[in-house]
N, C-alpha and C positions, 0 to 999 in steps of 0.2 A: 516606298523606296524604289528607285530605279534599279533594274536588275544588274547591279555591279558585281554580284556574286557568281553569275552564270559562268560555268566551265572553269572557275577557279579550283585548283587542287589544294585541299586544306587537310592537314594532318592534325589529329586531336589525340593527346594522351589522356589516360584516365577517363575514357569515353563511355564506360559501361553504365554509368549512373550519374545522377545529380547534375552538376554544372556541365560536365563533359557531354552527357547525354543530351541536355537541352541545347547546347551549342551545335551538336551534330544534327539534330532534328531541324533547327532553325536554318542552318546553312544549306542543308540538303533541300529544304523546301524552296529556297531562293535559287536553286540551280547549281550550287557548288558540288563538286565531286569530293566526297569526304572519305578520308582514310583513317580508320579508327584503331587505336591500340589501348589495351587494358589487360589486367591479369585474368579477369573472369570471362573465359571463352563463351560460356553459355549465354551470359548477358550480352556480349558483343553480337553473337549470332541472332539473338532475339531483336536487338536494336536494328541490325542490318536488315532483317526481314521487314520490320516496320517501315524503314526508309524505302525499300524497294517496292513495297505495296503502294506507296504514294508516288511511284515513278521516280524516286531519287536514285542517284548513282553513289554506290558505297563499296568500299573494300575494307577488310579488317584482318588483323593478325593479333594473336595473343602476345602481349607486350608487358614485360616487367622492366620499368624504367631504371631499376637498380642494376640492370645488366646492359652494358654498352652495346653489345652485339644485338640485343633486341631492338634498340633504337635504330641501329644501322639497317636491320631487317625491315623495320617499319618505313623508313624513308626509301629503302630499296623497293618495297612493294609499290609505293606511290609512283616512283620513276618507271618501274616496269609496266604498270597498268596505264599510266597517263602521260608519261614523258616529261613531267615537270613537277615542281612544287611551288605553289604561290605563298602558302602560309603554314607555319608550324605553330600550333598552340600547345604550349607546355602547361597542361592542366593538372596532371596527376599530383596528388599531395596527400599527406596523412598528418594526424595530430595525436599527440599524447600529452595530457596536461598533468603536471605535478609540481610540487616544490622542488627546487634544485637540490636541496639537502636530503631529499628522499632517494636520490641517486638511481633513478630509473635509467641506467646506462643503456640498457637494451632499447628502450623507447627513444633515447637520444640518437642512437645509431640508426634506428629505422628512419627517423625524421631527416637526419643528415643524408642518408642514402637516397631517399625518395625526393625530398623537397629541394635539396641542393644538387647532389650528384646526378639525380634524374634529369633535372633541367639542363645541367651542363652537358650531359650525354646527348640530350636532344639538340642542343646548340651545335655540338661537335658533329652530329650526324647530318645536319642540314646545311651548315655553313659552307662546306666545299661545293654543294649543289647551288646554293645562292650565288656564290662567287662566280661559278661557271656560267650561270644564267645571266648574271648581271642585275638581278633583282630578287626580292624575297621579303618576307615579313615574319618576324618573331613576335608572338604574343605570349607573355608569361602571366599566368594567373597567380597572384600573390595573396594578400590578405590585409585586412585592416589591423590584424595583430602585428605589432611592431610600430604602427603609427601611434597607437596608444599602448603604453607599456603597463601591464598589470601582472600581479602575482599569478603563478601556476602556468603561465605561458612563456616563461623565460626562454626555453630551448626552441619551442615552436616558433615564437616570434623572432628569435635569433636566426632561424633558418629562413624565414620569410624576409627579414631585413637583408640577409645576405643576397637573396635573389633580387630584392629591390635595388641594391647597389650594383649588382652585376647587370641588371637590365638597363640602368641609366648609363653605365660605362659603355655597354654595348651600343646604345643609341648614339653616344658621342663619338665612339670610334667608327661608326658606320659611315660617317661623312656622306650620307645620302645614297650609299650603295644598296642598302636594304633598310627596311623600316623596323622599328622596335617599339612595342607597346607593353606597359605593365598595367594590369587590372587588379585592383584590390577589393574583393568582396567583403562585406560584413556578414551578419547573420543571414544565411540562405537556407531554405528548407531542403536539406539533403540528408544522406545517411552518415554524414561526417561525424556527428556527435555519437552515433551508435557504436563507433569503433573505439571509443575511449575505454580503457581498462578499468578505471575507477568507477564503480557503480553509482556512487553518490554524485560524482561530477557528471556522469552520463545522464542521470535523471534530471539534475538541475539544468544542464545544458539543453536537453530535449524540451523541457518545459519552456525555457526562454526562447528557443527556436520556434516552438509552436505558437508562442505569444506574439513574436515580432518578426519572424523570418520572412524574407521576401522570396518570391519564386525564382528558381534557377533561370527561367527565361529572361529575367531582368539582366542577368550577366550575359546571356547569349545576345541580347539586344545591344549591349555595350560592345561586345566583340564584333558584331556586324557593323556597328557604327565606325569602329576603328578601321576595319578592312575596307569599307566602302568609300573612304576618303580618296581623293585624287593621289596619284603616285608621288607627288611632291609635297604631300601633307602627312606629317607623322604625328599621330596622337600618342604622346609620350607616356601619359599617366592618367588613369581613371580610378577614382575611389567611388564605390557604389555600395550603399548601406541602407538599412531601414531608417526612415525619418526619425524614429524614436530611439535609435541606438546611440548611446553616449560615447 
């Protein structure tokens, strides 16, 4: 790959592990200046040290995407340190799986706050900067949930389909002023399943992930593909899943 990443300033939310971590490492290796946000400060610090040890350029700040001010602080850090923002990757997301009639209202609210409002706060924080610059690229990490509708994923898939719709409308409304990409991963080997509250689902999901899950770098490669395209090429939608995932 030609070094189209060099000196690009790229913000990544949910960067402390899994897909976000893989994206950060891959982009930094290619010469991008990465600005990382996540709730776990210790994990962010460790990741930043790894990037710097490999001569990468990185900044980070503890970021809770449920708080709009945190996203403003994250984009502000990028501007202060590097003077521009080329790409915002809205990667942070959570899942709680349950039947709707079980009424896990707390889980619903958490998913809405992170998966929908967190992405919107990211867009709101970067949009004025992109407009002023005259360029920019939003990348929203979505999910194959919602492409295929299955029980127990009703609210989670609903939040992801909301972002799918928002992403496509944002792309249409951009009229070439900025680029917009949606990437929908399937089963990926991350800590995602371990956060489920239901122990039986957590065990079953982990077993399935261990059997068929693809590495997070597969998603990072898709991100780099979308970013590396010429400025007049917009990769609107990528679905990437294990070959055996139904």
